[in-house]
Every structure is written in structure tokens, then in C-alpha cells.
N, C-alpha and C positions, 0 to 999 in steps of 0.2 A: 640910759634906759630908752630913751626914744630911737636911739639907733639900733638896737636889738629888735623891737617892734617893727621898725620898716624894713630891716634886712630879713627877718623871717619870713614875713609874707612874699618878699620877693624870692627869695630862695625856694620855698614851696612852690611857687607859681612857676619857677624855671625847671624843677623836677617833674611837676605835673604836666607841663608843654612836652617835655621830653618822652615821657611814657606815653602821652596821648597820641604826639605825632609821629612816633617811631612805626617802622612799617610791622613790628611784631606785636605791638600794644604791651609787651613785657620785655624785661631784659634778657637776651638770649646770650647762650655761651656755646654756640655750634660751630664747628668747622664749616668752610664752604664746600658747596659741590664741587668735586673733583670732575674736571671735563677732559675728555681725550678727544682728539681729532684723528681721524683714521679714514681707510678707505680712499684714498685719493685717485682721483680720473681725470684724464685731460682729453677732450672732445673739441673736434673742428667744427667751427659755426661759419655761417653764412650772414651777414649782418645787413643785407640789401633791403630787407623789409621792415616794418614797422617793429617786429621783436625779431631778435636772433633766432636763426633756426638751425637745427643740426645739419651739417654738411655731410650727406651720405656718401656722396661719389667720390670719385678719385681726384677731380678738378674743382677748382673755384676761382671766383674773381679775386684778384690781388687787391682791388678796392674796396671790397666788403669782407675781407677774411677776418677770423678771429678764433680765440681759443677759448673754452670754458673749462675752468677748473671746477670739479664737484669734489665735495667732500662731506663727511658725517661726523656729528658730535654725539657724545654718549656722556652720560653722567655715571660715576661709580660709586659715589658716597652721597646720597640724598638727605639733608637734614630736615627736620620739621619747620625750622625757623632760622632765618628769615627768608623769605620768599627771594627768588632771583639773586642770590648770593653765590657766587660761583667763582671758579678760579681755575685757569689752564696753566698747569705746571710747567708745560714744555711748548709755548706758543710758538708760531713761525716768526721769525724776527727779518729774514730776508728773503726776497724772491727775485729769480733771474729767469729770463727769458733769452734764448740764443738759438741759432738755426745750425744744422750739420753742414749748411752748404754756405758758400759764398753769399752774402745778402745784397752787398753794392760794393762798390770801390773804395769805402772805407770801413767796411764790416765784413771781413772774411769769415770762414765758418769758425763757429764757436765764439764769435765777439758778441759781447752783451748787446742785446736788442730793447732793454727795458723803454728806452726813451722813443722807440718805434711803435709801442704799445700804449693805449689807454685803458682804463677801466671804466665799464659802462655800467651806470647805476641809473635806477629809476628815482626821478623827484618826487616823494610823496606828495608835494602840494601842487606842482604845475602837470603831473603825471607825463612829463616828458624827461627822455634820457638825458643824464649829465656825462661827461666823460671827464676823468679825473686822471692824473699821472699816478702810476704804480705806487711810488713812494708816499703819496698823500692817502691812498687806499689800504694800507697795511692793518686798519683797524678791524676789518672782517674778519680776522684771524684770531681777534681778542675778545670780540663781543659775541655773545651768545642768544641767537633767535630764533634757535630751532633746531631740530636735528639733522637737516638736511642743508646743505649751503652751496650754492652756484656763484661764481664770479666769472663775470666774461671780461676777457681781454681782447680788444679790438685793434687791429693793426693799422695805426694811423698814418703810417709812411710805409707804402708799398715797396717791395723791391725794385730795382731798376729793371731788371730783365725777368721776363715770365720764365718759369721751370719749376722743376720738382724742388719740394721743400720739405723737411722733416724738423719740427720744432721740438725745443725740450725746454722744459720749466724745472728749474732747481728751486727746493724748499730747503732753507736752513732753519733749525729749530735752536731754541734758546740753549740747550743743552750741547749745543755744535753738531749733533748730527745733522744729516740731510738726507732729501731722497730726490731722485730725478724721474719726471714724468716724460714720455715721448708721445707725439702726435703720430698720425700715420703719415707716410710719404703723399703729400698732396701737391698737384701741379696747379701753381697760381699763374692765371693769365690775363 
């Protein structure tokens, strides 16, 4: 008998804790919010200032060039509970950047340039920018923190020679579909 008396309060406490500390305060059986990523845009940047600025001209500095990927998110099945429970059925799994022109002696036209770009993020603690390699920054396509998302890809290793470049950004999705975005032809000096 003592075992049952000891077990029953402990079991009751566990159930009470689950209900009390759950996000919903009750047991829910809702499907997640289904999110869709859409309306992709690729914009040229000038990263020479405190914040990257949109490059409106036809030329820019090869030492401070970047690309901004903008896209929107929308939910099309919103449950009442739990909050912030979402699912992206077809997320981006691969991102590739390349140029239509020869970039340097080892990277001819169409060669992968991911190692030449870094992702610029703002550190919320220090308020300073951080730069991460692309492969470590794919979480932006899986985390929902708003309906409009921007990701800045900064050229960390400029081309050997100045000239006109058009960059392409290829996004591959989990269902094996892909889309390609193109920058304007811009002269890097």
C-alpha cells in the first residue's frame, strides 16, 4: 500500500505540471500552421556603410558588394492552439550562388561561389554584424519570425579582375523543385 500512496501523488504532480506549463494550458490536437515561402527577389547591395544599402547604380565596389534575398511567408491553415506551431512543407534545402562570367582563374562562368560569400546577420546581444558561411545559415528558411524575410549574402572574396558580372542564386526545395534568381548585370570595380 505505501507504494501506491507514494506513486499516486507523484503521478498527479507530473500530470498537473504538464498541463500547467504547456503553451496551451490544455491538451490540443491541432495540425500545425502550414507556411509557404514565396515571392523571391534578388537585390544588389553596397556593404560599405554601417548597414548594407541597395545598390541602385550599374556599378559598385568589388570589396563591398553583396546580394539580398527577399521572400515572403504566409500561413494558410491557422489553428487556435498551440501558438507558434508551424510547419514548412517544402523548405529550401540548398542554396547556390554563381556568376555568368569567369570569376577568377579557378572559378569559370557557372562555377559555385558559395565559399566566396558570407551571410551577414545582426547579433542581438552586441548589436554588431556577424558573418557566417552559407551552409551554417540555412536555418533562415526553416524558422518563421515574420511574414517578410531578408538575407544578405556579402561577397567576402572579390573577383580578381574588375568587370561586369551577373550573379545567379539557385534555391532547391525539399521536393527537388528549384528556382533561379538573377541579379542585374553590375560592373564591379
